[in-house]
Steps between C-alpha positions, in 0.01 A plus 500: 500500500648836576284569805636684802591271785420581864795566729606211722478547875602300801240388759532706816581818308262764367313370197527661156154664501137506612159524335400847610647761725298684764518865401826642374719361775687173472305225672449124490128539570272352234170686487172310463293719267200266555492514883152654507348219285355179648766231565351271236535774238857575610590131463341484153704801388834334579683382186512138624119473506483467121701175538318356805344201317822411319700519826253275685503253208883489496521461880259207480675334207868556580706442811702820456387827346717808476320833475699804393360853507572858593476626857139575589334258255351285780723190488566473873159606628262357242629153417459378861156662503407322176606170652302566817189581298535206256 
């Protein structure tokens, strides 16, 4: 398809973008809009939560699972937590 591709970047250099900027200044800080909510609610609002059951099923069934998602979706923090809780 004729979609726009993301620019390539080399590890160790500044990445091509972030989710949200803090104020008008350039910053690599990602703001948690849900910080005043209970932790359980914050976790349920992460995009990865909708796929929790499928991810646990795939991890149980297959030796290797590759999860791809945008920055801030919960891949790094939530999958280990799901395994711990399972």
